N, C-alpha and C positions, 0 to 999 in steps of 0.2 A: 289733684288732691286724691289721696287714698284714705278711705275710711276703714279702719281695722277694728272690728268688734269681736267680742267673745268672752267667755268666763275666765276666771283665774286658772293658771296652770297650763295654758295652751301655748305658751311661748310668746304671747302677744307683745310684751314690752321689748324683749330682746330682738324679735323680728322687726318691730316697728322702728327701733333705733338704728339697726343695721341697714334696713331698707332705705330709711331716710338719708343716712350717710352715703350709701351707695349711689343714690339718685341725686345727691347734692341738694336735698330738700330740707325744709324745717321739720321739726318734730314736736308733737304735743301729746303729753300723757294726761288725759283728762281725769283718770282715776286718781292720780297723785293730787289733783286739786281737791277732790272730795276727802282724801286722806289728810291733807293739810288742815282743812276746815275741821275735821274730826279731832285732830290733835289740838287745835285751838279750843274746841269745846271741852275736851278732857282737861287741858291745862287750866281752864277757867273754873273747873269744878262743876260744870253744867251737866245735867242728866241727858245723855244722848236720846232718851225717849221723850224728852220734853220738847216738842216741836217748836213752841214759841221761843224758848231759850236758845235752841239750836239755830233757828232762823235769825234771831238777833245777833248771835255770835258770828254767824257767817257774814253778815253785813259789816260787822266791826273788825273782822280778821284782816290784818295787814300782811298779805303774803304776795310773793312773786314766784313765777315759774318760768324757767328758761325754755327756749325752743331750739337749742343747738343739740343735735343728736349725740355728739360725742361727750357732752357734759351739760345735761339739762339741770341747771341749778334750781333748788327748791328751798325757799326761805320763808320763814314766819317771823315777823317783826325783826327782820334782818339776820336771823339765825339760820344757819344751814341745818335743815331738818330732814335731809334725804334719808338718813338712817332711821330717825325717830318715827317717821310715818309708816315704816314697815314693821314696827314692833307689834306684839300680840294684842296689846290694849287697843291700838288703833284698828287693827284687823278685826277685832271682835265687835267694835262699835261702828265701823264705817258704813255698814249696810243700813243701820237705823238712821244715821245722819243723812246718808244719800237719799233716803226715801222721803225726806221733808221737802214738800213742794217749793217752799221759799228758797231753800238751798239750791235745788235744781234750776229754778228760774234764774237765780243770780249767776250761777256758774255757767249755765248754758249760754247766757248772754255774753259773759266774759270770754268763753271759749270761741264764740263766733267772731268776736272782735279780734282775738289773737289770730285766728285762722285768716281773717281778711288782711290783717297787717302783714303776716308772714307771706301770704300769697302775693301781695303787692310788692314786697321787698325781694323775695327770692324766686317766686314763680311756682313754688311747689311745697307741699307739706304732707306728712304722714301723721294721721291723728288716730290714736288708739283709745278705746273705751268700751262702753257697754250700750251706748245709745247714739253713736255717731251717725251711722247710716239711717237710723230711724227718726232721730230728733234733731241732733245738733247740725248735721249737714246732709239732709236727705237728697240734695242735688249733686252730691259727690259722684263723679263719673266712674269711679271704681270703689265698690263696697265689698269687703271681704269679711266673712264670719269664720273665725278660727274655732275649731273644736278639738277635743281629744278625749280619750276614755277617762273615767274617774280614777282608775288605778294609775294611769300614766301621769295624770295631773297631780295626784297625791304624792307620787314619788318625786316629781319635779319640785313641788312646793317644799317637801321635807328636805330635799337636797339644798334648795336655796336657803332655807332657814338655818340648816347646819353650817353651810358655808359662811353665813353671816354671824355665826356664833350664838344663834338662838336655839334653845332646846326644841326638839321636834321629833316626831316619829311618823311613819307612813300612815298609821292608823289615825293619829290625831289630825294629820293633814287632810286625810280623806273626809273626816267628819267636818272639818273646817270648810273645805271647798264645796261640799254638798250643802252645808248650811247656807253658805253665801249664795250659791246658785238658787236655792229655794227663795231666799229673801229678795234677791235681785230680780228674779223672774216673776214674782208674785206682787211686787209693789205696785201701787195704783198709778204712780207717776213715772213715765219713761221706763217701763220694765225691760229687763234684758231679753232681747229676742233678735233674730236675724231679720234684716230688711228683706222685703219680698224679692228684690233684685240683687241681693248679696250673693257672692260666690262662696260656697262652703269649702273650707280647706281643713281636712282632718290631719292634725300634726302628730298623731299618736306614734306613727312609725317613720316620721321624717326628721332629718337633722335640720338645724337652723338654716344651714346653707341651702338645703333642698327646698325649704319653704320660701326662702328669698328668691331662688331661681323661679319657682312657680309664680310668685307674685310679680316678679319682673316681667315674666312672659305675659301675664294678664295685662299689665300696664302697657306693654307693647301692642297687644291686640286691641286695646282700647284707644290707641293712638295718643297716649299720654307722654310718650318719650320720643325725642329725636335721636336717630342713630341707635335705636333700641336693639337691633340685632347684635351690634358690637358690644353694647352694654351687657346683654344677657351672656354673651360669650365670656366677658371679663369676670362675671360673677362666678362662673364655673371653674375658674382657674384656682 
């Protein structure tokens, strides 16, 4: 298992999916789970700041999340919501919803079950989020904390929004990621932070492929892969 934590804009999702595919492992985006619950809250007309209502909605939400890295389906009441959960309304509200203890308790429990099921079925999984190495799976043999400068992260997020057809600017994206960082790192329950034994990887000046090579080499050194020398060589081609 690889636990991949870090704030938004560090390339976490792209790296996690590509790494999982490269290693033949499952993949879990825990942040998407919080976004799905946030979407359920908003669609029901609940106030994201009302912890009781949010906690109730989280327990009632009927959603599924896929673990195939090439196409991880995200469905709410049977509807594909992969695009909807990345919209500005969800992005604005997700930190408040994620800070509700009942939500975190429910989703962490579900995440652990998913991880156990995928490990039993495929033997490997790459899990991304903000509290994987510290809360969800502190026993993970490889914990990585991705970082990047605020300017780089803002540029990446703005580019992602524009590519998806959402209005964005670097300045607005910078304000958004800094706001999210503050909320996630100061919440009382499972704050965003690096695990003490996590390996920090700054992606500011690295390409996605370079990050994957670095993580593959880390997995090799931890003894997590068979034939890892050949695997690392394949990644660089």
